[in-house]
C-alpha positions in Angstrom: 139.5 111.2 90.6 137.0 113.5 92.3 134.8 113.3 89.3 135.0 109.5 89.3 134.1 109.4 93.0 131.0 111.6 92.4 129.9 109.4 89.5 130.2 106.3 91.7 128.3 108.1 94.5 125.5 109.0 92.1 125.3 105.4 90.8 125.0 104.1 94.4 122.2 106.6 95.2 120.2 105.7 92.1 120.6 102.0 92.6 119.6 102.4 96.3 116.3 104.0 95.1 115.6 101.2 92.7 116.5 98.5 95.3 114.4 100.1 98.0 111.3 99.7 95.8 112.1 96.1 95.2 112.5 95.6 99.0 109.0 97.1 99.7 107.4 94.8 97.1 109.0 91.6 98.3 108.4 92.4 101.9 104.6 92.6 101.5 104.4 89.9 98.9 102.0 87.1 99.8 104.4 84.6 98.3 107.1 85.5 100.9 107.3 83.0 103.7 106.1 84.8 106.9 108.8 83.0 108.9 111.7 84.1 106.8 114.3 86.1 108.8 115.9 89.1 107.2 119.4 89.4 108.5 121.5 92.4 107.6 124.7 91.9 105.7 127.6 94.4 105.2 129.5 94.6 102.0 132.5 96.9 101.6 132.8 98.5 98.1 135.8 100.7 97.9 135.4 103.4 100.5 131.7 102.6 101.0 129.9 100.2 103.4 126.7 98.9 101.9 124.1 97.3 104.1 121.8 94.8 102.4 118.8 92.8 103.5 119.0 89.0 103.3 116.3 86.4 103.4 114.8 86.8 99.9 115.1 84.3 97.1 116.3 86.5 94.2 117.1 89.9 95.6 119.3 91.4 98.3 118.0 94.9 98.6 120.2 97.9 99.6 119.0 99.5 102.8 121.8 102.0 103.6 125.1 103.2 102.1 127.8 104.8 104.2 131.3 106.1 103.6 133.6 104.1 105.9 135.6 107.1 106.8 134.7 110.4 108.4 134.4 113.3 106.0 137.3 115.8 106.1 134.8 118.5 105.1 133.2 118.2 108.5 136.4 118.3 110.6 135.7 121.9 111.6 132.2 121.0 112.8 133.5 118.1 114.8 136.0 120.4 116.5 133.3 122.9 117.3 131.0 120.3 118.9 133.7 118.5 120.7 134.7 121.9 122.2 131.2 122.4 123.5 131.1 118.9 125.1 134.5 119.4 126.8 133.6 122.8 128.2 130.5 121.4 129.9 132.5 118.4 131.2 135.1 120.8 132.7 132.5 122.7 134.7 130.9 119.5 136.0 127.6 119.8 134.2 128.2 116.9 131.8 129.6 113.4 132.5 129.6 112.3 128.9 128.1 113.1 125.5 128.0 111.9 122.0 126.8 113.3 118.7 126.5 111.8 115.2 125.8 113.7 112.0 125.3 112.5 108.5 124.6 114.8 105.6 122.7 113.4 102.7 124.0 115.5 99.8 127.6 114.2 99.9 127.0 111.1 102.0 129.5 112.4 104.6 129.4 111.9 108.3 131.2 112.9 111.5 130.8 112.7 115.2 132.2 112.4 118.7 132.0 109.3 120.8 129.8 107.8 118.1 129.9 104.3 119.5 129.4 105.1 123.2 126.1 103.8 124.4 123.4 105.7 126.2 119.9 104.9 127.4 117.5 106.2 124.7 114.3 106.5 126.8 111.4 107.7 124.6 113.6 107.6 121.5 112.5 103.9 121.5 109.0 105.2 120.5 110.2 105.8 117.0 111.0 102.1 116.1 107.7 101.3 117.7 106.0 103.8 115.4 107.8 102.2 112.4 106.7 98.7 113.6 103.1 99.8 113.6 103.4 101.4 110.2 104.9 98.1 108.9 101.9 96.3 110.4 99.7 98.7 108.5 101.5 97.8 105.3 101.0 94.1 105.9 97.4 94.5 107.0 95.9 97.7 105.7 93.5 99.4 108.1 95.5 98.6 111.2 95.8 102.3 111.9 92.0 102.6 112.1 91.6 99.8 114.6 89.9 101.1 117.8 91.2 100.3 121.3 89.6 101.1 124.6 91.6 102.8 127.4 90.1 101.3 130.5 92.6 102.1 133.3 95.8 103.9 134.0 99.0 101.8 133.6 101.9 102.1 136.0 104.7 102.6 133.5 107.4 102.9 136.2 108.8 105.9 134.4 109.4 109.3 135.9 109.1 112.0 133.2 110.5 115.5 133.5 108.7 116.8 130.5 105.0 116.1 130.5 102.5 117.0 127.9 99.0 115.8 126.9 97.8 112.3 127.7 94.9 110.0 126.7 91.9 109.8 129.0 90.5 106.8 130.9 87.1 105.6 129.6 87.7 106.7 126.0 88.4 104.8 122.8 91.2 105.6 120.4 92.3 104.5 117.0 95.8 103.2 116.7 96.5 106.3 114.6 95.4 108.5 117.4 97.5 106.6 120.0 100.5 106.9 117.7 99.9 110.7 117.6 99.9 110.8 121.4 103.0 108.6 121.7 105.0 110.7 119.2 103.6 114.2 119.4 103.1 114.3 123.2 105.5 111.5 124.2 102.6 110.0 126.2 103.6 106.9 128.1 99.9 105.9 128.7 99.3 105.8 124.9 102.6 103.9 124.5 101.6 101.3 127.1 98.4 100.7 125.3 100.2 100.3 122.0 102.7 98.0 123.7 99.8 95.7 124.6 98.7 95.4 121.0 101.9 95.4 119.0 103.2 92.5 116.9 106.4 91.8 118.9 107.9 89.9 116.0 107.6 92.9 113.6 108.9 95.2 116.3 112.0 93.0 116.7 112.5 92.8 112.9 112.8 96.6 112.8 116.0 96.2 114.7 117.4 93.1 113.0 116.7 94.6 109.6 118.8 97.6 110.6 121.6 95.3 111.9 120.8 96.0 115.5 120.2 93.7 118.5 116.6 92.9 119.4 115.6 94.7 122.6 114.4 92.6 125.6 110.7 93.4 125.5 110.4 92.9 129.2 113.3 95.4 130.0 113.2 99.2 129.7 117.0 99.2 129.2 118.4 99.2 125.7 121.8 101.0 125.5 122.4 102.3 122.0 124.9 104.6 120.4 124.2 107.9 118.5 125.5 106.3 115.3 123.3 103.2 115.6 120.2 105.1 116.6 120.6 107.4 113.6 119.9 104.3 111.5 116.3 104.4 112.7 115.7 108.0 111.6 117.6 107.4 108.3 115.5 104.4 107.4 112.3 106.5 107.8 113.7 109.5 105.9 115.1 107.4 103.0 111.8 105.7 102.5 113.8 102.5 102.1 112.1 100.5 104.9 108.5 101.4 104.7 106.6 102.3 101.5 106.4 106.0 100.6 102.9 106.4 102.1 103.7 105.0 105.5 107.1 106.7 105.5 105.3 110.0 105.1 102.8 109.2 107.9 105.8 108.5 110.2 107.7 111.7 109.2 104.5 113.8 109.5 104.0 112.6 113.1 107.6 113.3 114.0 107.3 116.8 112.6 104.5 117.5 115.2 106.6 116.6 118.3 105.7 119.4 120.7 109.0 119.4 122.7 110.6 122.7 121.6 113.5 123.0 124.0 116.9 121.4 123.3 117.7 120.7 119.7 114.8 122.7 118.3 115.7 125.8 120.2 119.2 125.8 118.6 117.8 126.6 115.1 115.8 129.5 113.6 112.1 129.4 114.3 110.2 127.7 111.5 113.1 125.4 110.5 111.5 122.2 109.1 112.4 119.3 111.4 111.2 115.8 112.2 112.5 114.8 115.7 112.0 112.9 118.9 113.6 113.3 122.4 114.1 110.8 125.2 114.9 111.0 128.9 116.3 108.3 131.2 117.4 108.2 134.8 120.1 106.1 136.4 121.8 105.8 139.8 124.4 108.5 139.3 122.5 111.0 137.2 120.3 111.6 134.2 120.4 111.1 130.5 118.8 113.2 127.7 118.9 112.4 124.0 117.5 113.7 120.8 117.5 112.7 117.2 116.3 114.7 114.2 116.3 115.1 110.5 116.9 118.8 109.7 115.8 120.2 106.3 118.2 123.0 105.7 117.3 124.2 102.2 118.9 121.5 100.0 121.5 120.5 102.6 119.4 118.0 104.7 121.1 116.1 107.5 120.4 113.7 110.5 121.7 114.7 113.9 121.6 112.6 117.0 122.8 113.9 120.4 123.1 111.9 123.6 124.1 113.4 126.9 124.5 112.2 130.5 124.9 114.5 133.6 123.8 115.1 137.1 121.3 117.9 136.5 118.6 117.0 134.0 117.5 120.6 133.6 120.8 121.5 132.0 121.1 118.7 129.5 118.6 120.2 126.9 120.7 123.4 127.0 123.7 121.4 125.8 121.7 119.8 123.1 120.6 123.3 122.0 124.2 124.6 121.8 125.3 121.6 119.8 122.3 121.9 117.4 123.0 125.6 116.9 126.7 124.9 116.2 125.8 122.2 113.6 123.1 124.4 112.0 125.4 127.4 111.6 128.2 125.2 110.2 126.0 123.5 107.7 124.4 126.8 106.6 127.8 128.4 106.1 129.4 125.3 104.4 126.8 124.0 102.0 127.7 120.6 100.6 126.9 120.1 96.9 125.0 117.0 95.9 126.9 114.2 94.3 
Protein backbone atom coordinates (compact mmCIF):
# COMPACT_ATOMS: atom_id res chain seq x y z
CA UNK A 1 0.00 0.00 0.00
CA UNK A 2 2.88 2.38 0.80
CA UNK A 3 4.37 1.80 -2.65
CA UNK A 4 1.02 2.47 -4.24
CA UNK A 5 0.65 5.72 -2.28
CA UNK A 6 4.11 6.87 -3.39
CA UNK A 7 3.27 6.17 -7.02
CA UNK A 8 0.08 8.18 -6.71
CA UNK A 9 2.00 11.06 -5.11
CA UNK A 10 4.55 11.02 -7.91
CA UNK A 11 1.80 11.06 -10.48
CA UNK A 12 0.17 14.06 -8.85
CA UNK A 13 3.45 15.96 -8.72
CA UNK A 14 4.25 15.28 -12.40
CA UNK A 15 0.74 16.23 -13.45
CA UNK A 16 0.97 19.41 -11.35
CA UNK A 17 4.07 20.47 -13.26
CA UNK A 18 2.39 19.93 -16.62
CA UNK A 19 -0.77 21.66 -15.52
CA UNK A 20 1.08 24.69 -14.16
CA UNK A 21 2.64 25.27 -17.59
CA UNK A 22 -0.80 25.15 -19.16
CA UNK A 23 -2.02 27.66 -16.58
CA UNK A 24 0.74 30.13 -17.40
CA UNK A 25 0.04 29.91 -21.11
CA UNK A 26 -3.69 30.41 -20.84
CA UNK A 27 -3.39 33.19 -18.30
CA UNK A 28 -1.39 35.43 -20.63
CA UNK A 29 -3.09 34.34 -23.84
CA UNK A 30 -4.56 37.25 -25.75
CA UNK A 31 -7.55 35.07 -26.59
CA UNK A 32 -8.53 34.94 -22.92
CA UNK A 33 -11.32 37.32 -21.94
CA UNK A 34 -9.79 39.95 -19.65
CA UNK A 35 -12.96 40.01 -17.55
CA UNK A 36 -12.95 36.28 -16.82
CA UNK A 37 -12.86 35.52 -13.09
CA UNK A 38 -10.74 32.59 -11.95
CA UNK A 39 -12.38 31.04 -8.91
CA UNK A 40 -10.64 28.31 -6.98
CA UNK A 41 -12.26 24.90 -6.75
CA UNK A 42 -11.36 22.13 -4.31
CA UNK A 43 -11.51 18.52 -5.37
CA UNK A 44 -10.86 15.70 -2.92
CA UNK A 45 -9.07 12.70 -4.39
CA UNK A 46 -8.50 9.96 -1.85
CA UNK A 47 -6.42 11.49 0.92
CA UNK A 48 -5.52 14.52 -1.19
CA UNK A 49 -7.12 17.92 -1.58
CA UNK A 50 -6.48 19.32 -5.06
CA UNK A 51 -6.97 23.04 -5.73
CA UNK A 52 -7.75 23.92 -9.34
CA UNK A 53 -8.33 27.19 -11.14
CA UNK A 54 -11.63 27.75 -12.92
CA UNK A 55 -12.55 30.27 -15.60
CA UNK A 56 -10.87 28.68 -18.62
CA UNK A 57 -12.66 27.11 -21.57
CA UNK A 58 -10.86 23.79 -21.86
CA UNK A 59 -8.51 23.42 -18.92
CA UNK A 60 -8.80 23.47 -15.13
CA UNK A 61 -5.19 23.78 -14.01
CA UNK A 62 -3.89 22.33 -10.77
CA UNK A 63 -2.49 25.02 -8.49
CA UNK A 64 -1.81 23.18 -5.22
CA UNK A 65 -2.02 19.62 -3.89
CA UNK A 66 -2.35 18.92 -0.17
CA UNK A 67 -2.76 15.87 2.00
CA UNK A 68 -6.01 16.35 3.94
CA UNK A 69 -4.49 14.94 7.12
CA UNK A 70 -1.47 15.93 9.19
CA UNK A 71 1.60 13.80 8.67
CA UNK A 72 2.32 11.32 11.46
CA UNK A 73 6.01 11.64 10.62
CA UNK A 74 5.87 15.23 11.88
CA UNK A 75 4.11 14.55 15.20
CA UNK A 76 7.37 14.90 17.14
CA UNK A 77 8.00 18.28 15.55
CA UNK A 78 4.51 19.49 16.41
CA UNK A 79 5.00 18.48 20.05
CA UNK A 80 8.33 20.33 20.21
CA UNK A 81 6.94 23.57 18.80
CA UNK A 82 3.72 23.39 20.80
CA UNK A 83 5.88 23.04 23.92
CA UNK A 84 7.79 26.21 23.06
CA UNK A 85 4.54 28.12 22.53
CA UNK A 86 3.00 26.89 25.79
CA UNK A 87 6.13 27.75 27.80
CA UNK A 88 6.09 31.34 26.59
CA UNK A 89 2.37 31.60 27.28
CA UNK A 90 2.91 30.38 30.87
CA UNK A 91 5.46 33.09 31.64
CA UNK A 92 3.18 35.75 30.16
CA UNK A 93 5.31 36.71 27.16
CA UNK A 94 2.97 35.23 24.59
CA UNK A 95 -0.79 35.61 24.27
CA UNK A 96 -1.16 33.35 21.26
CA UNK A 97 0.89 31.79 18.47
CA UNK A 98 0.55 29.64 15.40
CA UNK A 99 2.88 27.78 13.13
CA UNK A 100 2.35 25.90 9.88
CA UNK A 101 4.91 23.70 8.16
CA UNK A 102 4.72 21.87 4.85
CA UNK A 103 7.59 19.80 3.54
CA UNK A 104 7.81 19.32 -0.19
CA UNK A 105 9.48 15.91 -0.46
CA UNK A 106 6.67 13.84 1.01
CA UNK A 107 3.92 16.49 0.73
CA UNK A 108 3.33 16.27 4.50
CA UNK A 109 2.27 19.09 6.79
CA UNK A 110 1.71 19.88 10.45
CA UNK A 111 1.07 22.87 12.68
CA UNK A 112 -0.45 24.38 15.78
CA UNK A 113 -3.46 26.72 15.71
CA UNK A 114 -3.14 26.67 11.92
CA UNK A 115 -6.52 28.34 11.35
CA UNK A 116 -6.22 31.06 14.00
CA UNK A 117 -6.01 34.46 12.34
CA UNK A 118 -3.40 37.14 12.94
CA UNK A 119 -2.58 40.51 11.40
CA UNK A 120 0.13 39.92 8.77
CA UNK A 121 1.52 43.45 8.59
CA UNK A 122 4.29 43.62 6.00
CA UNK A 123 3.73 40.02 4.97
CA UNK A 124 1.11 41.58 2.68
CA UNK A 125 3.99 42.95 0.63
CA UNK A 126 4.61 39.50 -0.86
CA UNK A 127 1.22 39.21 -2.62
CA UNK A 128 1.78 42.78 -3.81
CA UNK A 129 5.14 41.67 -5.24
CA UNK A 130 3.42 38.75 -6.96
CA UNK A 131 0.79 41.09 -8.39
CA UNK A 132 3.46 43.32 -9.91
CA UNK A 133 5.25 40.31 -11.37
CA UNK A 134 1.94 39.18 -12.89
CA UNK A 135 1.53 42.69 -14.33
CA UNK A 136 5.00 42.28 -15.84
CA UNK A 137 3.92 39.02 -17.46
CA UNK A 138 0.84 40.60 -18.99
CA UNK A 139 2.73 43.74 -20.03
CA UNK A 140 6.48 43.07 -20.39
CA UNK A 141 8.60 46.02 -19.36
CA UNK A 142 6.40 46.96 -16.41
CA UNK A 143 9.31 46.48 -14.00
CA UNK A 144 11.37 49.06 -15.91
CA UNK A 145 8.71 51.77 -15.70
CA UNK A 146 10.05 54.88 -13.90
CA UNK A 147 8.11 56.61 -11.08
CA UNK A 148 8.97 59.89 -9.36
CA UNK A 149 8.99 60.08 -5.57
CA UNK A 150 7.87 63.63 -4.88
CA UNK A 151 6.81 63.68 -1.23
CA UNK A 152 6.77 61.59 1.93
CA UNK A 153 3.56 59.68 2.46
CA UNK A 154 1.95 59.34 5.89
CA UNK A 155 1.55 55.56 6.01
CA UNK A 156 0.05 55.60 9.54
CA UNK A 157 2.25 52.65 10.41
CA UNK A 158 4.67 52.57 13.31
CA UNK A 159 7.58 50.29 12.54
CA UNK A 160 9.86 48.75 15.15
CA UNK A 161 12.41 47.51 12.64
CA UNK A 162 13.54 50.22 10.23
CA UNK A 163 16.00 49.86 7.38
CA UNK A 164 16.74 51.83 4.19
CA UNK A 165 14.15 54.00 2.48
CA UNK A 166 13.72 55.76 -0.86
CA UNK A 167 14.62 59.46 -1.05
CA UNK A 168 12.31 62.35 -1.95
CA UNK A 169 13.11 64.00 -5.27
CA UNK A 170 14.50 60.87 -6.90
CA UNK A 171 13.10 58.60 -9.59
CA UNK A 172 12.89 54.83 -9.27
CA UNK A 173 11.97 51.98 -11.53
CA UNK A 174 9.26 49.64 -10.30
CA UNK A 175 11.96 46.98 -10.02
CA UNK A 176 13.90 49.23 -7.64
CA UNK A 177 10.79 50.04 -5.61
CA UNK A 178 10.01 46.33 -5.26
CA UNK A 179 13.55 45.83 -3.99
CA UNK A 180 13.06 48.50 -1.32
CA UNK A 181 9.66 47.07 -0.41
CA UNK A 182 10.90 43.49 0.03
CA UNK A 183 14.58 43.77 0.95
CA UNK A 184 14.20 46.72 3.34
CA UNK A 185 10.44 46.51 4.03
CA UNK A 186 10.24 50.20 3.13
CA UNK A 187 6.73 51.57 3.62
CA UNK A 188 7.44 54.65 1.46
CA UNK A 189 8.32 52.47 -1.52
CA UNK A 190 5.26 50.36 -0.78
CA UNK A 191 3.02 53.43 -0.72
CA UNK A 192 4.35 54.52 -4.11
CA UNK A 193 3.75 51.04 -5.49
CA UNK A 194 0.24 51.06 -4.01
CA UNK A 195 -0.53 54.16 -6.06
CA UNK A 196 0.44 52.45 -9.30
CA UNK A 197 -0.74 48.86 -8.87
CA UNK A 198 -3.53 47.22 -10.87
CA UNK A 199 -5.98 46.56 -8.02
CA UNK A 200 -7.84 43.94 -10.04
CA UNK A 201 -4.70 41.86 -10.52
CA UNK A 202 -3.81 42.31 -6.84
CA UNK A 203 -7.24 41.00 -5.84
CA UNK A 204 -6.94 38.04 -8.19
CA UNK A 205 -3.77 36.91 -6.44
CA UNK A 206 -6.00 36.18 -3.44
CA UNK A 207 -9.02 34.74 -5.23
CA UNK A 208 -6.81 32.53 -7.37
CA UNK A 209 -5.41 31.07 -4.14
CA UNK A 210 -8.90 30.63 -2.69
CA UNK A 211 -8.57 33.57 -0.28
CA UNK A 212 -10.84 36.55 0.34
CA UNK A 213 -9.95 39.80 -1.42
CA UNK A 214 -8.53 42.37 1.03
CA UNK A 215 -10.25 45.70 1.46
CA UNK A 216 -7.84 47.98 -0.37
CA UNK A 217 -8.77 50.89 1.92
CA UNK A 218 -8.17 48.97 5.14
CA UNK A 219 -4.79 47.91 6.57
CA UNK A 220 -6.46 45.05 8.45
CA UNK A 221 -6.53 41.63 6.81
CA UNK A 222 -6.59 38.80 9.37
CA UNK A 223 -5.12 35.59 7.95
CA UNK A 224 -4.00 32.24 9.32
CA UNK A 225 -0.54 30.70 9.07
CA UNK A 226 -1.93 27.90 6.89
CA UNK A 227 -3.56 30.32 4.45
CA UNK A 228 -0.63 32.70 4.27
CA UNK A 229 1.67 29.80 3.42
CA UNK A 230 -0.27 29.47 0.15
CA UNK A 231 1.30 32.74 -1.00
CA UNK A 232 4.86 31.51 -0.47
CA UNK A 233 4.07 28.09 -1.91
CA UNK A 234 2.60 29.54 -5.10
CA UNK A 235 5.81 31.48 -5.65
CA UNK A 236 8.09 28.55 -4.84
CA UNK A 237 6.14 26.06 -6.96
CA UNK A 238 6.35 28.30 -10.01
CA UNK A 239 2.70 27.42 -10.59
CA UNK A 240 1.24 30.93 -10.50
CA UNK A 241 3.86 33.06 -12.23
CA UNK A 242 6.03 31.89 -15.09
CA UNK A 243 9.49 30.60 -14.22
CA UNK A 244 11.30 33.86 -14.96
CA UNK A 245 9.06 36.01 -12.76
CA UNK A 246 8.94 33.36 -10.04
CA UNK A 247 12.74 33.53 -9.93
CA UNK A 248 12.67 37.32 -9.73
CA UNK A 249 10.29 37.16 -6.77
CA UNK A 250 12.24 34.47 -4.95
CA UNK A 251 15.53 36.31 -5.53
CA UNK A 252 14.12 39.47 -3.94
CA UNK A 253 12.84 37.52 -0.93
CA UNK A 254 16.28 35.95 -0.52
CA UNK A 255 17.66 39.48 0.03
CA UNK A 256 15.36 40.44 2.93
CA UNK A 257 17.75 42.11 5.40
CA UNK A 258 15.86 41.24 8.61
CA UNK A 259 18.13 38.67 10.24
CA UNK A 260 16.59 38.34 13.68
CA UNK A 261 13.75 35.94 14.41
CA UNK A 262 13.37 32.99 12.08
CA UNK A 263 16.71 33.47 10.31
CA UNK A 264 18.64 33.54 13.60
CA UNK A 265 17.33 30.07 14.43
CA UNK A 266 19.26 28.42 11.61
CA UNK A 267 22.97 28.04 10.79
CA UNK A 268 24.53 31.04 9.12
CA UNK A 269 24.47 30.69 5.35
CA UNK A 270 21.29 28.61 5.20
CA UNK A 271 19.52 29.36 1.92
CA UNK A 272 16.19 31.01 2.69
CA UNK A 273 13.60 33.23 1.04
CA UNK A 274 11.49 35.02 3.62
CA UNK A 275 9.52 38.05 4.79
CA UNK A 276 8.50 39.37 8.19
CA UNK A 277 5.57 41.49 9.29
CA UNK A 278 4.69 43.51 12.38
CA UNK A 279 1.34 44.85 13.54
CA UNK A 280 0.11 46.66 16.62
CA UNK A 281 -3.28 46.42 18.27
CA UNK A 282 -5.01 47.68 21.42
CA UNK A 283 -3.76 45.03 23.83
CA UNK A 284 -0.36 44.22 22.41
CA UNK A 285 1.79 43.51 19.39
CA UNK A 286 1.95 40.91 16.65
CA UNK A 287 4.96 39.59 14.77
CA UNK A 288 4.88 37.11 11.90
CA UNK A 289 7.32 35.49 9.49
CA UNK A 290 7.02 33.18 6.52
CA UNK A 291 9.86 31.44 4.71
CA UNK A 292 10.93 28.74 2.32
CA UNK A 293 13.94 26.97 3.81
CA UNK A 294 16.27 25.06 1.50
CA UNK A 295 17.66 22.30 3.72
CA UNK A 296 19.70 20.17 1.33
CA UNK A 297 17.03 18.15 -0.49
CA UNK A 298 14.46 18.55 2.29
CA UNK A 299 12.89 21.90 1.43
CA UNK A 300 9.95 23.21 3.47
CA UNK A 301 7.74 26.25 4.02
CA UNK A 302 7.40 27.59 7.56
CA UNK A 303 5.01 30.32 8.69
CA UNK A 304 5.05 31.57 12.30
CA UNK A 305 2.57 34.08 13.74
CA UNK A 306 2.77 35.45 17.28
CA UNK A 307 0.90 37.90 19.51
CA UNK A 308 2.13 39.27 22.84
CA UNK A 309 2.58 42.35 24.98
CA UNK A 310 6.28 43.03 24.40
CA UNK A 311 7.18 43.28 20.73
CA UNK A 312 10.90 42.92 21.41
CA UNK A 313 10.45 39.38 22.68
CA UNK A 314 8.36 38.02 19.82
CA UNK A 315 11.23 37.56 17.32
CA UNK A 316 12.99 35.43 19.97
CA UNK A 317 10.01 33.06 19.97
CA UNK A 318 10.14 32.89 16.18
CA UNK A 319 13.87 32.12 16.45
CA UNK A 320 13.31 29.22 18.87
CA UNK A 321 10.51 27.73 16.79
CA UNK A 322 12.63 28.02 13.65
CA UNK A 323 15.59 26.35 15.37
CA UNK A 324 13.42 23.48 16.60
CA UNK A 325 11.99 22.94 13.12
CA UNK A 326 15.38 23.08 11.43
CA UNK A 327 16.92 20.58 13.84
CA UNK A 328 14.00 18.18 13.47
CA UNK A 329 14.02 18.35 9.67
CA UNK A 330 17.79 17.90 9.59
CA UNK A 331 17.67 14.86 11.84
CA UNK A 332 14.59 13.33 10.20
CA UNK A 333 15.08 13.69 6.43
CA UNK A 334 11.97 12.81 4.47
CA UNK A 335 12.60 10.90 1.24
CA UNK A 336 11.04 12.24 -1.94
CA UNK A 337 7.98 10.39 -3.19
